[in-house]
N, C-alpha and C positions, 0 to 999 in steps of 0.2 A: 644675328641678334646680339646685342651688347651684353657685357657681364652684368650690368645693373638690372636689365630686364630678366635675365636668367635667374637672378636672385629673388625677384618679387613674383614671378609668375608661378602659380601652383600647377604642377605638372602631374600627369598620370604616371604611376609607377606600376610595375609588374613584379610581384614578389616571386622569385623563382624557387621552386621546391626541388627535391632531389632528382626528379625526372624531367626538370626543365619545362614543366607545363605551367604557364603563368596564371596568377590569380590577380585580378584587377583590384587595385587599391588606389587611394589618393595620397600623393606625397605633398605634405604641407611645406610652407616656406622654410622651416627649420630642418627639413628632411624627414620629419616624422611621418609614418605611414598610418593610414586609417582606412578601414573597410566599413565600419559602422560608427554611428554617432547618435546622440539624442538631439532632438530639435522640437521645441515647444512640448507637445504631448505625444510625440511619436518617436519611434526608432527609425533611423534612415540607413540605407545601404548605398554604397557607391558602386554603380555599375553603368555600363554604356556611357562612360565619361561624365556622369552627373549623379547627384544625390536624389534619391526618391524614397518615399515612405515604404516601410516594410512592416506588415502585420505579422508578428511572431506567432506561428502556429507550432507549438512545441509539445513534447512529451518527455516525462522524466524517465531516466534509465538507471536501474540499480545495477549492481556489480555481481549478482549471485545467480546461481542455478540451484535447483533442488539438490539437497545433500551438502550444501556449503553455506557457510556464514560469510558476511561481507568481506572480512579480512582475507578470505581464501582466494578471491578474485579469479574464478575458474574460466571466464569467458575467453574464447579463442577467436582467431581472425575470421574463420568461416562463419561463426555465429554472429559476430559483429556485422559483417558484410551482408549476411542474409537479413538481419534485422534492419540495417540501414536501408536496404532496398524496400522492405515492407513499410518502413516509416514513410519513405517518399511516396510509395504507392497509396498510403492512407491520406497523404496531403500535408504531412509534417515538413516544415522547413528547418526546424531547430530541435536538437536533443539536449536536454539538460542533464548533467551528471553532478552528483552531490560532492564528490571528492575526487582525488587523483585516481585514475584507473591505471592498470598495468600499461607498459609501453605499447602493447598490441592494440589498445583502443585507438591511440593517436595514429599509429601506423595504418590501421585499417580504415580510419576515417579519411585520412589524406589520400590513400590509394583509391578508396571508393569515389571520392570527389574528383580526383584526377581522371577517373574513367567516366565521370558524369559532369564535365565542366560547365555545361549549360544549366544544370539544375543541382547544385551541390547541397549537402546537408551541413548546416552550421551547428555550432554547439555553444552552450553556456557552461563555463567551468565553475563548479562549486568548490569552496574551500572550507573543509570541515572544522568546526570549532574544537578546541581542546577540552572536550566535555569532561574528562576525568579531573583536570585541574580546576575547571569551573565548579564542579561538584564539591571538590575538596575545600576550595577557598571560599566559595559563595561570593566571589568578588572578581568581576571581569578585569579590573585594573590592577589586580595583584601582579607583581613583576613576573612571576613564573608563568602566569596565564598569557600575558602579552608576549613574552618571549616565545612561548610554545606556538602561539598563533602566528607570529611573524616567521618562525621557522617553517611552518606549514605553507604560508604564502610563498616563501622562497622556493620550496619544493614544487609547488603548483606552477609557478611561473617557469621554473626550469623544465618541468614536464611538458608544458604547452609549447615552449619554444625549442624543445628537443636539445637542451643543453645541460643535462644533469644526469648523475647516477645516484640513485637512492638505495641505500643499504637495506638489507632485509630487516624488517621489523614486524613482529606479529600484528596482524590486523590491518596492515597498510600496504599500499602498492610499493613495489621495489623494482630495481633493474636499471638498465641504461636507456635513457630517453634521448634518441638522436633524430627524431622526426619533428620538423617544425610545422605545427598545426595552427599557429597563430593567425594566418590569413583566413581561417574558417571560424575563428573565435568571435562570437557575437557579443559576449559580455562576461565579466567576472561577477560571481554571486557568492558573497562572503557569509559564512556562518550557518547556524542551524536555528531552529525555533528557540526563542529565549525563555528561560524559566523566569516567571515574573518575580518570584522571591529573590532570585539571584540579582535581577536588575534592580529591584528595590534596595537590596543590601548594598550593591555597588554605589547607588546614588547616595545613600545615607553615609557610607564610609568615606566618600570623597566629596561630600558637600562643601561648597565654597572654593574648591580648587579651580584654577584657571582653565578655561576651555582651550581645546587644541586648535592651533593655527598652523596649518601646514602649507606646503608649496602648491599643492594641487587640490587639497580638500581642507576645509576648516569647519569647525563647529560654530554656530551662531551663539550670541549671548544668551539665547533662550534655551540652549541645549543643556540637558542634564549630564551628569558625569558619564553615564553609560553611552549616551549618544556621542559625547566628546571622544570616548574611547573608540567607537566605531569610525569616527572621522579620521582618527590616527591610523587605523588599519587600512582604510580606503586610500589614504595618502601614501602609506607605505607600499601598497600594491602599485599605485600610480608611479612612484619613483622607480620601482623595478621595471615597470613597463617602459618608462622613458629610456632606461639604459638599453633596452632592446630595440629602440627606435620605433615603437608603436604606441598607439593609444586605442583603448577599447572602452565601451560604456561600463559603468560600475553600478553595483547594487549590493544590498545586504538582505539576508533573509528576515522576514517578519511574519507574524501571524495575528489572527484576530485577538488573541489573548493580550498581546502587547501593542495593539494598534493605538493611534492617537485620538480615537473617538471615545465618547463617553456612552456607556451602556447601563443606565440606571436600573433597567429591568433584568440585568444579569443576576441570578440568585447567588452564584458563588463569588464572593468578594474578590478572591485572588485572580479571577478571570477578568477583572476590570480595575485592578489596583494601580497599575503603572503603565506608562506609555513609552514606546520607542518611536520617535517621530523623524521620518526621513526629511521633512522640510527644515529641520534644525541643523542640517548638514548642507554645505554649499561647495560646489566645485569652483575652482579658479585656475586659470592657465591649464585647463584640461578640456580640450576640444572633443574628446571622446564622449563626454557627458556622463550623466548620472540619472538613475531612475529608481522608483520605489517598487518593491515587489512583496507580495503577500501570499501565504497559504490560506485559502479560505474555502471551507466546506459548509454545506447547508445544514448540517446537523450538530455543529459545535462552534462556540459554546451555546448554552441553553437559552439565552435571550432570543436566539433566532427562531425558536419554536414556542417559547412561553410568553414572550413579550408582545406588546401591541404597538411598539414604536413606529413600525413601518406599515401600519394598517391602511394608509392612504396610497401606498405604492402598489399598483395593481399589475398583474401579469396579463398575458394575452386573453385569458379566459375571464378577466375582470375580477379576479380574486386577489386579496392582499397577499403579497409575496415578500416575506421578510428577507430572503436572500437577495432578491432583486433590489430591495430597499437598501440593504447594507452595501451592495456594490455601488449603487448610485451615490450614497453618502461618502463612501471611501474615495470614489473617483472625484467628487466635488472638492473634497479636502485637499487632494493632490493636484488641483487644476493647473498649477504652475509647472508641473513636471510630468514626464511619462510615468505610467504605473502599469504593472503587469500582475496577473494572478498566476503564480508559478507552481501552485498545487491546487487542484480541485479534482473531484471525482467520487465515485461510489463503487463499492465492491460487490462481486457476485458470489457472496458467501452464503452458506446455510445459516450461520450464526449472525446475530445482530448485536451491536455494541452501543449505539446511540439512536435515538429517534429524531426524525426531522419532519417538517411539514410536507404535505403532499407526497407522502411515502418516500421522501428522500432520506431514508434511514441508512445508517452505517451497517449495511448488510441485509440479508434476507431477500436478495434480488436474484432473479434469473439473469443469465447473460444477456438476453434480449432486453429485459428491463434496465439492466445496467447501461446498455448502449443508448437506449432512448433517453434516459435521464441525464447521462453524461452529455449527450448532444444538446439537450435542453439547457443544461447549465452553461455549456459553451456559448450557446446563442445569447443567453442572458448577459454574460460577460462581454461578448462582442457588441451587443446592442448598446452598452454603456460607454463604448468608445475607448476601451482599454487598449494599450499598445500591444498586448499579446497575452498568450496563455501558455501554460505547460500542464498537460493532463497528468495526473498521478494514477496509474503508472504504466510502463510498457509491458513488463512481464510479472506474472505472479511470483511471490517470494515466500517460500515455505518457512523461512526462519523467523518471520515477523511474529511479534507477540501482541496480544490484545488484552486489555485490562481485565475483562470479565471472564476470560478463559485461563488466565495465568495461574489461578489457584489450583487448577486441575492438571497442569502440564509439567512434565520434567523439563525445566527451562534449558538445560544444556544439550537437549536432544531435539529441539523443535525442527531443525533443518532436515531431519531424517525421515519425517513422515508428513503427510498432508492432513492438516486439521481443518475440516470443513466448518467447524464451529468458530474458528478464529477469523474474524472479518478481515484482519490486516493481511492475510495470506492471499486474498483474491481480488485485489484491485486491478490486476493486469488486463490489458487488451490481448496479450498473448497468454493463453492458458497453459499452465504447467500441471499436467494431469498425472496421477499415479500410473505406474508402469503398465497395468493391464487394461487401462481405459480404452486403448485402441485395439485390444484383442477381444474383449467381451462386450458385445452389444446387448444392452438390456432391452430385450424385445419379446420375452416370453417364449424363448426357444432354447434348445440345448445344442444347436447346430455346431457352434464353434468350440464347445467344451471338450470334445474328443481330441482337439489339437493342442490343448493347453498342457503345460508342464506343471508338476506339483499340485495336481488336483487329488483330493481325497474323496473317493466315492464309496458309498455304503449301499449295498443291496439289502432290501427289506423283504423278509419272507412273508410276513402277514400285515394286513392293514391296507389302507388306501394308497399309501406311498410305496412305489416300486423301488426307486433309487433316489438318493439324495447326495449331492456333491457340494464340496466346499473348496474354496481357494482364497487367496488374498493378494493384495499389493500394498503399496505405501499409504493408501488412503481408505481402503475398504476391505471388508470380508464379503465374499461373493457366495451366494447359495443358488443351487439349481435343483429343484425337486420335480420328479416325474411321477404322476399319479397313474393308477391302473385304468382310470377312465376320466373323461372330461370332468372338470371341477367347476361348480357354480359358486364362485367366490362372493357373488352378490348376496346369496342367501345363506352361505355357510362360511363365516370368516375363517381365515387361516391364521394361526398364531404360532409364534416361535419363541420359546423361552430361552434365555441366554444366561448360563451360569458360569461365573468366573471365580467366585470365592465361596467358602463355607458360609452358610446363612441364606438370606434372601427370603422372598415371599413365595409361597406355594401357588401353583397354577393348576394343579389337578390332584389326583389321588397319589401322585408320585411323592416320595419323600425328599426329592431334590428341590431346593429353593432356588430361585433365579433372581439375578440383579436387574435384568432388563426383560421386557416383554414386548415383542413386535406383533402388531395386529394389522392384517391386511383384510379389508372388507370393502366390497364394491369398488369405488374409485379412490378410496382413502387408504392411507397407511400411516402408522404412528409407532414410535418407540417410546415406551414409558419405563420409568425406573421404580424399583421396589421402594416403598415409602421409608423403610428403615435404612436404605442405602443412599438415597438421593442426596448428593453433596450440596445441591443448591439450597434446600431448606435448612440443611445443617449449617451452612456458612452464613446465611443471611437471616437467621431467625430473629436476631436483635434489630434488624431493619424492618421488621413487621412484614416479612414475606409470608404470604398465606400458608399456614401450616396444614398438613394433611390431617384428616379426621382419624380417630383411632382405628376405625374399621376399614380404612382406605389402604388396600394392598399396594396399588401402583399409582404413581403420580406423573403428570406430564413433565417432559424435559423442558427446563426453563433456564434462561440466562438473564441476569440483571441488565437493565439499560440505564438506570439512574438510581443512585443511592438516596437515602432520605436526607433532605436538607433541613437544618434547623438553625435559627439564630443562636448565638451571635456569630457563628462562622459563615452564615449566609444572610442575605438581606431579608429573605422571607422563607417560610416553611414550604417544603415540597415533599410529597410522599415517595416512598420507594416504588420503583417500577420494574417489572420484568416482562418477558415475552416468551411464548412457547417456541421451541426450535426443533421439536422431535418429529415433525411431519415428514412423511415419505410419499412423494408424488408418484402416481402411477403413470406409465406411458412408455412408448417406444422411443428410446433415446435417439435412434437414427444412426446413420453412418458417421464414424468419428471425424472423418475429413470433410463432412458436409458443413456447409455454412449454417445449417439449421440444427446441428447436433445439440442435444439437450443433456448435459451431464447431470442435471437434477431430476432425471427420470430414474427413480431408485428401484422400481419394481414393475413387472408386467406379467400377466398371465394370459396364455392362449391355449385353449383346449385343455390338455392334461399336464401342462408345464408351468411352474412358477419360477421366475428368475428374479434375483434381487441382489443389490449391493447395499451394505450397511456401513456408514461412516464409523471408523474406529472410536471416535470421541463419544458417539451416542451410546456405545457399549461400556463406557466408563474407563476407557484406556487413556492413561496419561503419557504412555510411550509404547506403542505396539512394537517398535523396533527392538525393545528390550523386554517385551512381554510384561509391561508394568501397568497396573490398574490402580484407580483410586480405591483406598481401603475403606472398610467400615470404621465408624468412630471408635476410638479405643475405650470410650466410656459413654454412658447413655446420653449425657448432656454435652458431650464434646462438640465443638464447632470447628476443630482443626481438621485440615485436609492432609492426609498422608498417603503414600503409595506403597505398593508391594508387588513382588514378582509372582506370576502365575505360569503354569506349565502348558495350559491348554484352555480351550473354551468348550463347554458342553452345551449342545443345542438340543432342545426338546420341542419337536414339532407337535402341535396340538390341533386335532380336528374336533370341533365342538369342545367338550370338556375332557376328552380322552387323549392319551398319547400312547403309542405302542412301544417306543423305545427312545433312548437318547443317543446322541452321536458326539463323539469327541473330535475336536480339531486342534492340531498343534502345528507349529511352524518354527523355523529357525530365526534366531535373532539376526539383525542386519545392521551394517554401518555404511553400506554402499547402496545407493538408490537407483532405480530405473524410473524414467518419466517419459511422458509423451507430450509433445508440443503442438499446439494448433492456434489459429486465430479464432478468438471468440466472435460471436455474432456482434458483440459490442464494437469490435474493430470496424465493421462495415457501417454501423450507424455513425461512428465518428468520421469515417471517410466521407460520408454524404454531408455531414455537418461542415467539415472543413472545406469542402468544395464550394460551399455557398458564399 
């Protein structure tokens, strides 16, 4: 074959990794290698010597374990490989990471894929925004912001290609990156969800400036200054890629709040004030391509549940489905390019943070409900012809904060205990459970209690209770009470007063007041708070939260799900909304390793034994690892939330209106956590959905 023909024929190349196992890729005429590209509305993969469509079935992966914050990056090779195997088993072909992980991530992924060459796991590399500089300047195009972002892009490219050493820096990955993971890279994913006020200020500050025209990416004349800035960052990433001899698809993070659509029914003006439009950026001389990506949840912003814009878009049951309507409109807007939903999903938390239609709330779901609805959302996305998805998220993350539990929590200690009221902690398909969850089966027996360490047991000489035991872990206080004879809880409720601070409401003839009262009756259970202690009504009294009557000793545990909306800050008025979260489900939790295990079975009674676990947060704890609880108000009309330390909890069992004695429980403070990991039932629902 002549030299001329050799120059024009596109040949197949095999990128050799450290173990000499080849990864098939395409070598273009100029020597550039490609494994993935965008084409019309799809992502394509090069395999078996040709290009073919690839539906991206992804999951997002965080970088933490219980007891750690993101910057600690504690994951090891064994954990990564085990998770990669489970991802493939579920049907995932792509894992998305938000930022640079430690070198062990890339080493583990390459080794895993070399051991599974016929069915590798690809990845999308996120590049984290310089959030501190963005917050300080409120201007994306400020020189220090752009410089910091480009430095992070350089680090990310070096990490993926295994050609950099990153010095230690608190909160970021570091070390020597010497493993080339680029053949398994599906796409670059720049940035984080954009603050609309920052985008608006960037556009105002740089109004009239020339749009960016780069070598591989350019902003169109319709682009606003923020979009022009994004095109510069995409182009910068592309130039670094070209130096490595590769091209991969590119995208940037976006979400509903800054989408290019108009939502006149959205009550909060800032949720529809400004647009970031992917169609205002074009690639040129970039065969890897470019696609749009969005984080899109069914419960936020509020136009998805309050508006009627999508009333004619019906789901399979023939009912209007605003989420389906939004997906349809968003897809139609981006009809000239591929589009992916790179975050969606619901949490299996006890707490609720936002409401959605058809029970698609941000929390308040069992793990089975989480799985069914996640699968339903995935099918809605797939039905609209999106190029792919990435579910949020793979593992539960204890450090996450939620807007409506933040006032009650010690913010610097969130990672050290499991807050079941915080919906953000429980999005995972892999559950991260407190340390005793796999040791204590809530089933109305005391069979395993004799094998537990650090149990405090009290023998009771008189009264219906013979013995009562307490222990705890990072998420719960556990109680086991044995009665002298079988107990008919359907006709005689069992109540347990919980005293942590001086004060409280009285529950019997005892002089001890309690902050919380647990009532188990029939099939129901509930934790209520003393009306004088309850922080919810204290914090939101100006929002017109229903206030307890003067003679009401105890009130239901509630969390806000929407604050009061009033013009001129909103388009129309909307009342304050809250939901009850203090319910305790009765049932046998089942075996921990079972597919059908139910972590929300909080109590059970069989014969003469009551067994129960109580979430720390429902008892008013802001940080049980430091024995801190929410304080009483420092003055009668105070709405501020403060915390203080306690030495113990005093429990008052009540049969009818009487109690025989009280029992004190204390524990050591902790900064090291134990946890138990298992696949939630939602894992299996997603596995079935992804296989279709």
